[in-house]
N, C-alpha and C positions, 0 to 999 in steps of 0.2 A: 969525478971520473968513476968510483967502485961502486955507487949509485947507480948510476948510468949505466953501469954493466949488466947489473943485475936488470935493472929495466930492461933491458934491449934482448938479455936472454929471454925473459918473461913473453915480452910481444913476438918474439919469434918463437917460441914454444906455443902459444898461443894461434899463431898464425899459422902453424905447420902441423897440429893435429886437430912424628906423625901419628905416627899411629892416631888410632879413632878412639873417643872418649870423650869425657868432659874438658872442656877448658875453664880454667879460674877467669872470673870476672876480672877486669882491671878499667880503670878509669880510661875513657876514650881521649886522646892524647890528638886525632889524628884533627887535620883543618875541615869546616863547616864545607859538606856538599851541598851547592847550589842547583843540581841538577836532576838530584832523587832522594827520595824520603830517606833517613837516614839506616842505613843496612844494619846497624847495630855491631860492628864488626867485632867486638870484644863479650858479644853475649854468645854462650854456649848452645850451636843447635844441633851438634852433631847425635843424629840418632842412638838409642841403646844398642850395643850386638851388631853394629853394621861392620860388615866385611867391606862395603865399597859406597861412599857415602857421593853426590851430586847435588852440589849447593845451587841454585840458581840465585845469583847478587840482584838486589835488588839497585840497580844502575839507572831507573828511570828510564826513557822511551831510550831505550839501547838493549843487548844485552850481553852477560857476562857470566859464564858458567864453570863453575870448580869442581873436577872431579880429583877424590881422593880414591888411589886403586887399592885392591885387598893386599897388594906387596908393599904399599908404600907408598910408589909412584905417584906421580900428577901429572894432570892435564888440566892448561886451560882453555876453553870454547870461549872467545871473542876478548874484548878487554873494556865496553862501554861506551860512551859518545865520546868524541872529542871535547868537546866543553868542559868534560870534566877530568883531562887529562890524565887519566889512571890513577886520581887517588883513591878513588872509593874502592876499584879492586884490589889495590896494593895494602890499604890498611885493612881492608877484609882479611887479605892472605896473611900478612903481617901478624894480623890477631889471633891466628891457627898457626903458627909458627912453621910456617911454608918457607922452606930453606931456598927450595929448586922448583923451577917448572919445568918438568922434565918433557912434557909435550904442550906447546902453544899450538892451539888450532886457528885458522882464519877461515871463519866459512865464507866469508868474501867482503871485498877491498869498500865496503860502503861506511860511513863515518861514524856510524852509532852502534858499529862492531868491531871495525879495528882502532876505534879512537884513543883509547889509551895503549896501545899495544907498544908504539916507540916509548914510551915511558915505564911500562911494564918491563921491557925489554932492556933497557936502562939501570934501572934499579937493582933486578936480579943480575944482573951481568957486573955491575959493580958494588954492591952492596950485600949481594948473599951469594949463593952459590952457582948463579947461572939459566941459563937457558938449554935445554937437552936439545930442543930440535924444533924448528917453525916448519907447521903443514898447511899450506897452503893451493886452491886452484890454480890456480897461475896466470887468472885472467884479470889482468891490469887494468888501473885507475888511473883519472888524471888529473888526483885532488893532490893537494900538500901532505893532507891526512896519511895518503898511500906511498908518498914519497920519502916521508919521514919515519914511517914503519921499514921502509927496505933501506931507509940509512941505518937506521937501526941494528938490522941483521945484519950491514954490512960491516959497520964498524965495530960489530963486537964477534964478528966471526963467527955466527951461527949457521948452522947446516940448514938448508932451506928446501925443502921435498914438494914439489910439484904432484899433487894427488889426484888419483883417477877412481873410477867406482870399481870396485874387486879389491884394492889396496887394503892394508892392514896395518894400523898403529900398533906397535907392539907395545902395548902395557901390559907389566907381568902382572899374570893372574886374572887376568879379564880380556874379553874380544871386542874387540875395536875396529868395526866395519867401516869401509867408505863405501857409502852407496849413491853417490852424485859427488861431481861431476863427470860425464859420460866421456869416454875415449877422445870425441872429436868434438869441444867445447866450440860454441861461438864466445861472442865479445858482452853476452847479458851477464850482467853479474848477478843477480837473482837466479836466473833459468840455472846458473852452473855454480849456485850454491854447496859449498862443501857439507852434505849431509853424512851423519853419522850416526850407526847404532854401537851404544855401548850395553854387553851382554856380559852377567856374573850368574852362574846357576840357573834358575829360572827366570831370571829377572833382566828386564832388557828397557834401553834407556834410549827414547828416539830424539836427535838433533835434526832438523832440517832449516837452521837458519830463516834466510826470505823466500825461501821455494814459494811458488804461488802455481795455482792451478793448471798454469801452462806446462809444469811440470812433475806435477803429483800424479798425473795418469802413467807416465815414463817408467816412475819409480815402482807400481804397482805391477805393470807389464813387464816389470825387468827383474822383481824383485819375487813380488807375490807373497803368499804368508810369511816369507822371511824377515819382514818387516815387522811384523806384530811383537808388539813392545809393553811391558808393563807402565811407562810412563811417557809421555810427548811432552815436547816441549812444543808450545803450540807454533804455528810456522806463520813469519811477516808477523809477530806481535798481536796474533788474532785477528789480522785484517780479514776482511771477508773474499778477499781474491786466494785465499787459503784454505784449508783444511778441509777439503771436501767429501759430500758423503764416501763416496767410494774407498779416498785414502783413509779416512777415520774407519770406515768399516774392516778393513783390509790390516789396519793397526791393531785394531781392537783395544786398545789400551786400558786401562784401570784407571788412570790419574793423568789430568792435563797440567800442565804448567802453562801460564802466559807473563811472559815481558814486557812490560810497560809501564808508561807513568798513568798514575791516576787520573793527571789532568793531562791525559796526549791529545795533543794538537791535532792528531789525526782521527780523535775518538776510539781507539783500539783501549778494549778489545770488541770488534761490531758486532752487532745482532747476530747476524746469520752462521757464523762457525760456533756462537754459544749455545744458538738454538740447537745446531746437530749434537754438540755433544752432550747438551741435555736430553735429546730423544735418545742417547745410547746410555744413559744413566751413569757418566764420566765424571768423578769428582774433579771438580775444576779449582785452580789454584791462581793468584795473580798479583804478582809484588807491586800491583798498586795497591790492594790492600792488604794482602798476608805479610807484605814486607819482604824480604828474604827467606826462600823456602830452601828448605832441605831435603832430600830422599835419600832415607838410608839403606841397604838392603845385606839378608843374609842368604840372600840366593834362594830363597824360598817366600820369603815375604818383603812389602815396602813398606819402610815405616816414613809418616811427614812429619816433620815439624817446621812451625815458620814462627817469625816475629812476633806480628800481629795475630789475632784470633778474627775469624772472617768467615762468612758463607760458604761452602766447596760446591755449592747449587748454579750450575752454568746461569739458570731462570733468573736471577737473583744478584749475580756476580756485581754487575756495575752500579748497584743501589746499595753496595755496600762502603761505607767509608774509608777514608785514605789511612793505612797502615798507620798507629801509633807504635812510632819506634821507642819510644819512652816505657812503654807498656812489660819490659823484658822479663819485670819478676813474675808474668801470669805467661813465663812462655812453657807449652805443654803440646805431648803427641795430640797433633789433628785427626789424624786418621792412619789405622795400618792397613795394607790388602795385599792381597794374595799374589804372589809373582804370579804365578799360572805356570801348566807344563810345557807351553806352545811359546814361549817366552823367552826359552834362551837358544835357540836354534843358534848355529854358527852360520853364518852367509855366505864366507870365503873361506879355504884355506890359504894360511899367510904363503905367499910365494916369495923368499928371499931376491933381497934386490929388485925386486917390481917398481919401486918408488925411484923415481925421478928426481936426484940432487941437482937442483937449480944452483945452488951456489955453498962454498964451503970454505972455512977459511980466506975468505974474499976471493978465491977463484970461480969464475965459472965452469962451468963442467956439463 
């Protein structure tokens, strides 16, 4: 009944509207991952002198990104595919001593984005120090994966926020601006992806989930040059339906990261967005060939490390071999990029109480 209450509230709302540094290597005791090349969860990937780090975890044909803020707060954006049941993400975070997830962000309800969320919530609420809050577009789905996700939120009385463009997630020491969905979303999950920009100093990190060329023009019109970011997680796993020329020109990124399997059943990343990235000279990393990728910043430069070495030339990216997760001894910095003076714009001032609490303590509001 409690799960049903949250489901009904979501439907009604839609209808009406730590420290950074090296980690000691340890033997990997986690179970084998059958959906992704191993992200070598116990390898140190933290860039040196990083105040804020963003970890693009290799979860195969899915998304899961961990952010450690400058004041030690943590954010997890998506949790991988349902058939991994959160194990890859849990192993990765455990290896880094992450005792609490302050902000769990669900970009949208597809199973390759929230597939591990129920297990992650269960683990952190019962084995560690909990989940601070969950941030969601409020656009529901009919899948069992989505229902399990709502069940976990209710069972453990985690605060669930329905989020809209202009909201801010209050990560200490950084700016985390919500760019999408709009005030009156429809029922399309991809179009209403919860898109974020994380800013620190002059560095910016942009996340657009499965947003496509049907929605990218709306963001350009709404935000314009405020979208500028140093690192862009390529939309929709590198699909040809995303990362249009106008959108890339507006972002003006120096680094792109594609999260998809090397043997992607959809052929991700597609040739068209890679060509557009190549035309703009954007260094491009791919979890399929680089494995887990970590970008760290001091606010002035962004340094990138990865499990495996591979080309960052978008024209040659899909010819690179799959990530060799066993080659951890050769871990090294893959590139350091100037964050640029235009990438630190604060998009919107925080508005206290602007976020809509969907559920808290098992009660709807």
